[in-house]
C-alpha positions as CSV (number, residue, x, y, z in Angstrom):
1,M,18.3,30.8,7.4
2,A,21.1,29.6,5.1
3,E,20.4,28.3,1.7
4,N,21.3,24.8,0.7
5,Q,23.2,23.7,-2.5
6,Y,20.1,24.1,-4.6
7,G,19.5,27.7,-3.6
8,T,16.4,27.0,-1.6
9,V,15.8,27.7,2.1
10,P,15.3,24.4,4.0
11,D,12.0,23.9,5.8
12,Y,12.8,23.0,9.3
13,T,11.5,23.7,12.8
14,T,13.8,24.8,15.5
15,V,13.1,23.2,18.9
16,T,14.9,23.0,22.2
17,I,15.0,19.7,24.1
18,Y,16.8,19.5,27.4
19,D,18.7,22.7,26.7
20,Q,19.9,21.6,23.3
21,T,18.7,23.2,20.0
22,Y,17.6,20.9,17.2
23,H,16.6,21.8,13.6
24,L,14.0,19.2,12.6
25,T,12.3,18.7,9.3
26,G,8.7,17.7,9.0
27,Q,5.4,18.6,7.4
28,N,3.7,19.8,10.5
29,P,5.8,22.3,12.6
30,D,3.2,22.5,15.4
31,H,3.3,18.7,15.8
32,I,7.1,18.7,15.9
33,R,7.0,21.4,18.6
34,Q,4.4,19.4,20.6
35,L,6.6,16.2,20.4
36,A,9.7,18.2,21.4
37,E,7.8,19.6,24.4
38,Q,6.8,16.1,25.5
39,V,10.4,14.8,25.1
40,D,11.8,17.8,27.0
41,A,9.2,17.4,29.8
42,K,9.9,13.6,30.1
43,M,13.7,14.2,30.2
44,R,13.3,16.9,32.9
45,A,11.1,14.6,34.9
46,V,13.6,11.7,34.6
47,A,16.5,14.0,35.5
48,A,14.6,15.4,38.6
49,Q,14.0,11.8,39.9
50,G,17.5,10.4,39.2
51,R,21.0,11.1,40.2
52,T,22.5,11.2,36.7
53,V,23.4,14.5,35.0
54,D,24.6,12.7,31.8
55,S,22.1,13.9,29.1
56,L,22.5,10.6,27.1
57,R,21.5,8.5,30.1
58,V,18.6,10.9,30.8
59,A,17.5,10.6,27.1
60,V,17.6,6.8,27.2
61,L,15.6,6.7,30.4
62,A,13.1,9.2,29.0
63,A,12.8,7.1,25.8
64,L,12.2,4.0,27.8
65,N,9.5,5.8,29.8
66,L,7.8,7.0,26.6
67,A,8.0,3.6,25.0
68,D,6.4,2.1,28.1
69,E,3.6,4.6,28.0
70,L,3.0,3.9,24.3
71,M,2.9,0.2,24.8
72,Q,0.5,0.5,27.7
73,S,-1.8,2.8,25.7
74,T,-1.7,0.6,22.7
75,S,-2.5,-2.5,24.8
76,A,-5.4,-0.7,26.5
77,D,-6.8,0.4,23.1
78,A,-6.5,-3.2,21.8
79,R,-8.3,-4.5,24.9
80,K,-11.1,-1.9,24.5
81,G,-11.4,-2.7,20.8
82,H,-11.7,-6.4,21.6
83,A,-14.2,-5.8,24.3
84,R,-16.2,-3.6,21.9
85,A,-16.1,-6.3,19.2
86,V,-17.3,-9.0,21.6
87,S,-20.1,-6.7,22.7
88,L,-21.2,-6.0,19.1
89,R,-21.0,-9.7,18.2
90,G,-23.3,-10.4,21.2
91,L,-25.8,-7.8,20.1
92,L,-25.7,-9.1,16.5
93,D,-26.3,-12.7,17.8
94,E,-29.3,-11.5,19.8
95,V,-30.8,-9.7,16.7
96,L,-30.2,-12.8,14.5
97,D,-31.8,-15.1,17.1
98,V,-34.9,-12.9,17.3
99,E,-35.2,-12.8,13.5
100,R,-34.8,-16.6,13.3
101,K,-37.5,-17.1,15.9
102,T,-39.9,-14.7,14.4
103,G,-39.1,-15.6,10.8
104,S,-38.4,-11.9,9.9
């Protein structure tokens, strides 16, 4: 590893995505590697389905796929959270009704 202008060795993680090497900086090297593996896998899946060999186009299509997956999972989590809140509100209303009726 080469030293920077301050004489310290930079903290980076080396990953390979779609046959390209990247040196990425971050606090959790394992997390960076996992993300790189996901991006690499998505790019390879896109390339296998398409006719393009242009890595930029493959990267953009992979990014669109990942963004779509993220939006779908976020929407599903929001719906689950809302359904859970409605359920809890119903349970709370039932308990409060019982307390009102019994005077507890």
